[in-house]
Structures are given as C-alpha cells and as structure tokens.
N, C-alpha and C positions, 0 to 999 in steps of 0.2 A: 727496431732489431736488428735490422737489413744490416745500418752503420756499426752496431756492434759487434755484427758476427764479420764486419770487415778486420774492427780493430784485433779480435781473438787471434784473425787469422795470421793478421801480422806478427801480434807476440811469439803465433807458434813459430814461426816461420824465422824468427828472431833464437829460437832457443837453439838451435839449429850452427851458431853461431857461437863459438867459445870464449871467452874474455867480456862477455857483454851480460853480465849477472846482473846490472843492477839496471840497463836499462830495459832486458827482459823483467824485472821486477816493477817496474813503472808503467810496463805496458798492460800488467797483467791486472795491474789495480785501478788501469784509466777503465780497461776494460767491463771488471766487477764494479766499479763506477755508474758506468754509461747506461750497463743492464740494467742497474737500481731506479733510475732516473728512468729508464725506459717504462718499465714495471713498475715504477708510485705515476705517469701521466696517465697510464693505462688504465690504473683502481681509481684515479681523479676522471676521467672519463667516463671511467661507468658508472659513477657513485651519480656522477651529472645527469645521464642520463636516466639515471632509476630516478633521481628525484623530479627530473620532465614527466615521469607517469606519471607522479601526484605522490609515490614515498616521502612524507614528512610533510607535506606540504600542508601549509594552513588558510589553502586560499584553491583558484583552482586558476592555473598560469601564472599571468601576471597581477593577477588581483587580490588582494589579499582579506578574507575572512571580516567585517564589520567594518568596510573599507564605504564610506558614504556613494553618491551617485555623484556628488562633484568631484571629488578623486577619481570615481571610477569612471565618468568620461573623459578628466584628464590622461587616463592609462591608452584607454581607447577610444579617440576622440570618436569615431562613427558609431558608439552608442545612440539606441533611442528607445524610446518609451516605446511598448506593446500595447497592452492590456492588463487591469486590474484584473484581481481573484481573488474569491472569497475563502479561505480553507477553514476558520472558525467566526460562527458570526457572532461572536464576545470579542475579537478582533477587530482592526482595522483591515481593510484589504491589503495583499499584497503585491506589490509592483514588478512588473516582469518587463524586462530592456529585450532588446536584440543586439546585436551587431551589424550595418550593412553588409560588411566585408569583413567574412567567418569563415575562420579554419573548421573546417567541420571536422576533422579527425582527431576519435580519440583510443588510445590502444591500439592506433593502426585501423581502427574501423571509420568510416567516411559516414557521420550522421546527417539527416536530413537538417538539423535546426539544433538551438542550442541557447535557452533561453539564462540569462538572469536577473535572478532573484532579488529584491528587497523589502525586507523587515522593515515599515516605517523606511528612516536613511539608514539602515543597516544592510548589507550585502552578506548575502547565508548561503546560498543555496547557487546549482547550476540545474539544471534541466536538460539531455540530449533526447533525442527520437530520432526512431528512425521505423519506418516502415516500408511494406512490401507486401507481394498481393500473392496465395497461388493460383499457380494455372494448373491444367491439365495433367502437365508431366511436369510438377513442381514434384519431387524429393525431400531439399532439404530448402528454403526460403531464406534470402536473404539478412533476415530480421535473427530469427533462429540459428545460424551460421555463425553468425556476430554474437551471439550471446554464449554460444560454444568458448569462442573463440575468446572471449572479457572474463570470461569465467574460468576457463584455466590459465591465463595470464595474473590473474589477482589470487588465486591462488600458487600459483606457481612462485608470486612474490609476498605476498602476504600472509600465507598459510590458508586454513580450513575459513570457510565465512561464519560470523560471531551467529547469525541468522539466515533458516536455510529453509525455503519451504516450496512444496510442489500441489498446486490444486487444479481441479478440473471439475468444469462446469459440464455438469451430466449432459443436461439437452440436447449439445453440439459436442460433446463431448472436447470440450478447449484449454486447453490446459493453458495453467500459468505459473510460470514458474518465477522465483525470485530470490537475490543472493546479497546477505550485506556485511561491507569487511569494516572494522575501527578501523582506523589508521591516526594516530595520533589526537589531533585536533577537528578529523574529518570525521564523517561516514559515508560510505558510496556504496549504493544500490542501485546494481541492476535487475532490472525485470523483461520477461516475455513475456506476453500474452499474444495464445494462438488464433489462428481466426475462427469468425466468427457465422453471424449473415453476411458480410458482406467479401468476406475470403480475403480478408486482408489482416496481417499478423502487425505489430510493433516491437517493438524495444527498446525500452525507459531506462539512459543510466543518471541518477542520481549523484550527485556528491554536495554536501550539506555539512555547514557546522558542527560540530558536534554539541549538542545541548550541554552545558554549564551544567553540575551539579550544585 
C-alpha cells in the first residue's frame, strides 16, 4: 500500500504540469491497478490464514480425513503409535498416535498434547488436551481461559454452535461446558471440565470427520 501511495502522490504532482494529460491519465490508471493488486493479495492472504485455522478444512493441518497410517507417517515422519482405546465393544479398538515433535498450538492456545486417532486404517479424529490446576489465588485457570478464547474465536468465525450445553456436578459443583460446530466435513467440539477432587481442570478440543449419512 505504501508503494501505491507513492505512485498516487507522483500522479498528483504531475497534474500541476500542464500539457501532460496522457501521462497523468496513465499514472492514475497505474495507481488504481496497483491498489487493486494489493487489495487482492491481502484478500488471498486473509483467506489462507482463515483456512489454516480450520475453515473449509477436510482434516487437520496437513492430514486429510481418511488418510491411511502409512500415508500419515509420510506426512509426519515423527508419528508413532501410543495406545489402543476401546470406544465401542462391538468395534475394533481405535489406534492413537502421537508426534515426537509436536506443534501444540491450536487457535492461539498451546495444548499439552495432540492425539491422532485412526479407525482401522482410517484417520478420522484429533484430540488436543490442556490441563491446569486451581491454586489458592486462582481466579481463572489456563484451561478455563483457553475455553473462553477458543469459544469466542469459533463463534466469530462460524457463528453460534450447533450444540451447546452446561452441566453441573452437584457434589463438588463441577462445571462442564461443551460446544460443537459443524464446518464442512468436520465437527469441532470444545469441552471444559471444572476441577474436582484433584483441583485440576481440563480443556479438550476434538476435531473429527463428520459422519456420513
């Protein structure tokens, strides 16, 4: 934009010299073209940043939903098997992988861990976890603050969540807050669980492939 401004100033200075209408006209056209190019580049950059945050995404970062373990290992060569998780007794256990060198930041929040879930040989979900503790002077924990931050960012980007609920566990007044957005082929869920007996609360962000009807 600064370059375009300089061109505009030169064109304006040229208007003070009579006998040069063609040169002035060409300068103005050049300035307008330059402004148009700059605005286009800024729009493309904004779209790319938005897509990096998850909008229009058919997976997580460089992995697309449905990628095999072999394909995923080629994308992330530091991917390694961590554990099996039984989610349904009638189905085979899910395979959970981690990365040795993980970039734990999602939506400007740094998570403790990010898990890559496979159903059979099919990548379908990630789960990011953040834990924090309540101290004697704690007003808002990192996990609770992160929930509010991500909740606000996703509401601004996608609108109101398709699902939202707040539950209370009466014995310890533990608050559980959850919100879900359906975005293209993905479902994004954030869940905050307040502290219980251990004085530890947590935030879980789950991004999964939207079930096909």
